[in-house]
C-alpha distance (Angstrom), angle and dihedral (degrees) to the residues before:
residue distance angle dihedral
M1 . . .
S2 3.80 . .
L3 3.80 123.3 .
H4 3.83 87.9 -113.3
D5 3.79 90.7 57.8
A6 3.75 92.1 47.0
D7 3.82 88.6 51.6
I8 3.73 92.7 51.5
Q9 3.85 91.7 51.3
L10 3.77 92.4 46.8
Q11 3.84 91.2 51.0
R12 3.80 88.3 51.6
A13 3.71 93.7 46.6
S14 3.84 90.3 50.4
A15 3.75 90.8 48.3
A16 3.81 92.8 51.7
Y17 3.77 90.6 47.8
D18 3.78 94.3 45.9
A19 3.76 87.8 53.7
M20 3.73 93.8 49.0
Q21 3.95 89.7 51.0
R22 3.78 90.9 46.6
S23 3.84 100.7 44.2
M24 3.83 104.3 25.1
S25 3.89 109.8 27.9
A26 3.85 113.8 115.6
G27 3.77 92.7 -176.0
R28 3.80 132.0 -109.5
G29 3.77 88.7 65.3
L30 3.75 94.4 -60.4
Y31 3.87 129.7 121.7
R32 3.77 138.3 -152.0
E33 3.79 118.8 -116.4
T34 3.91 88.8 -116.5
A35 3.75 140.2 -3.1
A36 3.83 93.1 -94.5
A37 3.80 109.5 119.9
D38 3.75 91.4 -127.2
S39 3.82 96.2 45.3
P40 3.87 116.1 133.6
L41 3.84 119.8 -125.6
A42 3.73 117.1 -71.4
Y43 3.80 120.4 -90.8
V44 3.76 111.2 -121.9
W45 3.74 97.2 -100.6
P46 3.75 92.6 60.1
F47 3.79 91.4 40.1
S48 3.78 86.6 53.8
R49 3.68 90.6 60.4
A50 3.83 92.3 51.9
L51 3.87 85.8 49.7
L52 3.78 93.8 57.0
G53 3.68 93.8 43.5
T54 3.92 88.7 53.2
L55 3.70 93.9 48.3
C56 3.78 94.9 48.0
L57 3.74 91.8 48.3
A58 3.87 91.3 45.9
R59 3.78 89.7 58.4
L60 3.86 86.9 67.9
G61 3.73 90.7 60.6
V62 3.80 100.1 -112.6
L63 3.83 102.0 111.6
A64 3.84 145.6 6.8
P65 3.83 119.5 -113.2
V66 3.77 95.7 -150.6
D67 3.78 97.5 109.8
C68 3.86 93.3 50.5
L69 3.80 90.9 50.7
K70 3.75 88.9 50.4
G71 3.77 89.4 50.7
L72 3.82 89.5 53.0
E73 3.76 89.0 62.6
R74 3.72 90.1 63.9
Y75 3.89 88.8 72.1
W76 3.89 93.1 51.0
T77 3.75 116.4 118.7
G78 3.82 95.9 -178.3
A79 3.76 91.1 -100.7
A80 3.84 104.7 42.2
Y81 3.81 144.9 -19.6
A82 3.85 113.9 -70.9
S83 3.88 120.6 -142.7
A84 3.87 91.1 -112.4
V85 3.82 135.7 28.6
V86 3.66 114.4 -70.5
P87 2.99 118.1 -90.2
P88 2.99 108.0 65.6
G89 3.82 91.2 10.4
G90 3.83 119.4 173.0
D91 3.74 144.2 -149.1
V92 3.77 116.0 -13.6
Y93 3.85 114.5 -129.5
Y94 3.60 120.8 -160.2
D95 3.81 94.7 -150.7
D96 3.78 90.8 54.5
N97 3.76 91.1 53.2
A98 3.78 90.7 49.9
W99 3.70 91.4 55.5
I100 3.78 93.1 48.4
A101 3.83 90.6 46.4
L102 3.88 87.5 54.4
A103 3.82 89.3 48.1
L104 3.81 91.1 53.6
V105 3.89 89.2 49.3
L106 3.79 87.4 53.3
A107 3.83 90.0 47.9
H108 3.87 87.2 51.9
R109 3.84 93.1 49.6
L110 3.79 90.9 48.8
D111 3.92 89.5 52.2
V112 3.94 93.0 -115.3
V113 3.87 94.2 112.1
R114 3.80 118.6 36.8
Q115 3.64 104.2 -169.7
L116 3.85 131.4 57.4
D117 3.81 97.0 -160.3
R118 3.81 92.8 110.4
V119 3.83 90.1 49.2
R120 3.72 92.4 50.4
Q121 3.85 90.0 49.3
L122 3.74 91.3 50.1
Y123 3.90 91.8 49.4
T124 3.80 90.6 55.3
F125 3.77 90.2 47.8
G126 3.82 91.7 48.5
L127 3.80 95.5 50.0
R128 3.80 87.6 56.4
A129 3.83 87.2 71.5
W130 3.83 92.0 64.8
D131 3.77 100.9 125.2
R132 3.73 102.5 -131.1
D133 3.74 94.7 170.7
H134 3.88 95.8 62.6
G135 3.75 105.8 35.2
G136 3.83 100.5 -78.6
G137 3.65 138.0 -79.6
I138 3.91 122.7 138.0
L139 3.79 111.3 -86.5
W140 3.87 116.1 -122.2
V141 3.81 99.0 -134.7
Q142 3.71 134.7 24.9
Q143 3.83 110.5 -88.5
G144 3.80 131.5 -123.4
V145 3.76 98.4 27.2
G146 3.81 135.8 66.4
Y147 3.66 115.0 -23.3
G148 3.78 90.0 -2.3
L149 3.71 91.3 72.3
S150 3.78 89.0 74.8
N151 3.80 106.6 16.8
H152 3.76 118.8 77.9
D153 3.77 103.0 160.0
R154 3.84 121.8 148.1
G155 3.84 112.5 -155.4
A156 3.64 136.5 -154.7
G157 3.90 89.8 -135.7
A158 3.73 96.3 50.9
T159 3.80 93.1 43.3
A160 3.82 96.1 47.2
G161 3.72 90.9 38.0
W162 3.75 93.3 61.2
A163 3.78 88.6 44.3
E164 3.89 87.4 58.4
V165 3.84 90.2 50.2
G166 3.89 92.3 51.9
L167 3.80 90.6 46.9
H168 3.82 93.4 49.5
L169 3.88 90.3 50.1
Q170 3.84 90.1 50.7
E171 3.93 89.6 51.1
L172 3.83 89.8 47.8
G173 3.80 92.2 56.6
G174 3.78 106.1 -75.4
K175 3.77 121.3 133.4
P176 3.82 119.5 -91.1
E177 3.84 109.6 -102.5
P178 3.79 132.7 172.1
M179 3.73 103.0 -122.1
P180 3.79 101.7 89.8
Q181 3.82 90.2 56.6
T182 3.83 89.6 48.0
L183 3.83 90.0 52.9
L184 3.83 92.2 50.5
E185 3.77 94.3 45.5
W186 3.84 87.1 55.0
V187 3.74 92.4 53.7
S188 3.90 91.8 46.1
T189 3.80 91.8 47.4
H190 3.74 99.1 45.4
L191 3.91 107.1 25.6
D192 3.82 110.0 24.6
A193 3.88 102.8 109.0
S194 3.83 89.8 -165.5
H195 3.83 94.8 51.3
A196 3.82 83.5 -149.3
G197 3.85 101.8 93.6
H198 3.74 99.6 -101.8
G199 3.88 103.1 80.0
P200 2.89 145.0 173.0
F201 3.85 85.1 -128.2
L202 3.72 115.7 -141.6
N203 3.72 122.9 -132.2
L204 3.82 110.7 -109.8
V205 3.85 149.8 -38.6
R206 3.82 112.4 -111.9
G207 3.66 124.6 -137.1
D208 3.74 92.2 -99.9
G209 3.88 91.0 52.2
S210 3.82 98.2 -105.5
I211 3.79 117.5 129.9
D212 3.78 129.6 -119.2
T213 3.68 98.2 -141.0
N214 3.81 96.2 -164.8
V215 3.87 112.6 131.2
W216 3.74 112.5 -144.3
S217 3.80 125.0 -176.6
Y218 3.81 95.6 -129.8
N219 3.78 91.8 60.4
Q220 3.71 91.4 55.9
G221 3.74 89.2 48.3
V222 3.80 97.4 54.8
M223 3.81 93.0 48.5
L224 3.80 89.8 50.2
G225 3.74 93.3 48.6
A226 3.81 91.9 48.8
R227 3.84 91.8 53.6
V228 3.82 88.5 49.4
L229 3.86 90.3 53.3
Q230 3.83 90.8 49.4
Y231 3.79 89.0 52.1
R232 3.76 91.2 49.2
L233 3.82 92.3 49.8
T234 3.91 96.5 43.6
R235 3.80 105.7 19.5
D236 3.75 85.0 -137.9
I237 3.83 105.2 155.4
A238 3.73 91.1 -147.0
Y239 3.71 92.3 71.3
L240 3.91 91.5 49.1
T241 3.83 88.1 50.2
A242 3.83 90.2 52.4
A243 3.74 92.2 49.2
E244 3.91 90.4 50.9
G245 3.77 89.8 48.8
I246 3.73 91.0 52.6
A247 3.74 93.1 49.1
R248 3.74 94.2 49.7
Q249 3.87 90.5 48.0
T250 3.81 89.3 49.7
L251 3.79 92.9 50.8
G252 3.75 89.9 50.7
T253 3.68 95.1 43.9
F254 3.73 100.2 49.3
G255 3.65 103.7 28.5
D256 3.76 108.3 -179.7
F257 3.85 90.9 5.2
E258 3.85 89.2 -134.9
R259 3.78 94.4 130.9
H260 3.76 98.0 59.1
P261 3.87 129.7 70.5
P262 3.71 118.3 -91.0
S263 3.81 90.5 -125.6
F264 3.80 89.4 61.6
N265 3.83 94.1 41.6
A266 3.79 94.5 51.3
M267 3.86 89.5 52.9
C268 3.83 87.2 50.7
F269 3.80 95.6 47.8
Q270 3.87 95.8 47.7
N271 3.77 87.6 57.3
M272 3.75 90.0 47.1
L273 3.76 88.6 56.8
M274 3.77 89.3 53.9
L275 3.67 87.5 59.8
H276 3.82 91.1 44.8
A277 3.81 87.4 63.4
E278 3.85 91.6 55.3
T279 3.77 111.1 34.4
A280 3.70 125.4 87.6
D281 3.77 91.9 -157.9
T282 3.78 100.5 109.7
Q283 3.85 93.3 -172.1
L284 3.76 91.1 54.1
Q285 3.86 89.8 48.9
A286 3.80 90.8 51.6
A287 3.86 92.1 45.8
M288 3.83 92.5 53.0
R289 3.77 95.8 49.6
E290 3.79 92.9 42.4
A291 3.89 89.2 53.6
M292 3.86 87.4 55.0
V293 3.78 93.7 44.5
Q294 3.81 93.7 49.2
Y295 3.71 92.5 48.2
A296 3.86 92.6 47.1
E297 3.84 91.7 48.1
W298 3.91 89.9 48.4
A299 3.75 92.1 51.6
W300 3.85 95.0 46.3
D301 3.83 93.7 48.9
P302 3.91 104.8 100.7
S303 3.79 89.0 -148.0
T304 3.74 91.8 70.4
R305 3.88 91.6 58.0
A306 3.78 94.8 -131.5
R307 3.78 91.9 111.3
D308 3.71 133.0 45.7
E309 3.84 103.5 -135.8
A310 3.93 92.1 -154.0
T311 3.77 97.5 51.5
N312 3.90 105.4 20.9
L313 3.89 88.7 -128.9
F314 3.85 116.6 146.0
Y315 3.67 122.2 -137.1
F316 3.82 123.0 -164.4
D317 3.90 132.9 149.8
D318 3.89 123.8 -131.9
A319 3.83 89.1 -83.7
G320 3.80 94.1 55.5
R321 3.98 94.5 -106.6
P322 3.71 117.6 143.6
A323 3.75 107.7 -100.2
L324 3.86 109.0 178.6
G325 3.78 108.6 155.4
S326 3.79 94.9 17.5
Q327 3.85 103.5 73.2
P328 3.72 140.2 4.2
A329 3.81 119.3 -85.7
R330 3.80 111.5 -94.8
V331 3.76 129.3 -142.7
Q332 3.72 95.0 -133.5
D333 3.86 88.7 62.9
Q334 3.74 94.7 39.6
G335 3.83 92.8 50.8
A336 3.80 91.9 45.4
M337 3.84 90.7 52.6
T338 3.67 92.4 46.7
Q339 3.78 88.4 55.0
L340 3.80 94.9 46.1
Y341 3.85 94.2 53.4
A342 3.85 90.5 43.0
L343 3.86 91.6 51.9
L344 3.79 90.6 50.6
A345 3.81 87.8 56.3
W346 3.81 94.0 48.5
P347 3.84 120.0 108.3
R348 3.76 110.3 -109.4
S349 3.70 90.3 -123.9
D350 3.92 87.9 71.8
Y351 3.78 95.2 54.6
A352 3.87 92.0 96.6
K353 3.84 89.8 61.1
L354 3.86 91.1 65.6
T355 3.75 122.3 108.4
């Protein structure tokens, strides 16, 4: 990547971030769900995408992420992050908390947050969601209250996401422990459509035991990233080979990535860059970055109607289709696009810091 290319990506990341601040900031480090003037405060999942975008852009030295981290505290219940600002709070989702834990690990690796105490607390909380009564898997939502009275799903993303958290903690000085491998074995056993370790990984196991067969980009990413972390911890080539296999499958399955939400794609791409830092396969390295670049160029092109050229706000529906003119711009998409352009401007020597 030339310095000119990096400069272009940094300019785009900054433009996306500035648009997010101008149109979606609610002050005190919080965001609104959309750019609509009457939009409520963002739920914690969209907020986490703004947080990731902010952290990845901050690495390039153009801003400080302090306000966004303060905003994150508004979701804290004392035990985990609620789905909505406290008070009144809301249901507690185990996958949301995994993504936030990974964001806090990234903040630590980027020297923004010094301590990992909150991540350790979240990891303990997340492992309580292991469904011992039905053969394992991390439950999607806290049980016994609210949505958890009726929803008993166990997902690939939540389960592999907590495996990633545990592996990062081990790498950052924690004691080796078997739970991350147990989590990954559950995903491979129940949700690997190939039964060969490389996916595609299906979405979740429902409470009645049936399978949601949707294939989302982020689920591939967290499994890929977890295998990279296992390789880094053990130097066992089998884990690197598994990660490379997942990456090739993902590139083949998703092609141009245009039919999946940018929030999911950014999660997938950041894990691909973790692999980029470890693999010696230069063709795979090039293919992963090219997929990112092509998706980023497609989204930036005004003719696709994903970006408003006048405001630099991004518009996508839940399926990842451009939606300019049909709905308000959403903070989850704006944060994800900020992150994507920022990552394309990162020096490759920093890829190993990703989570």
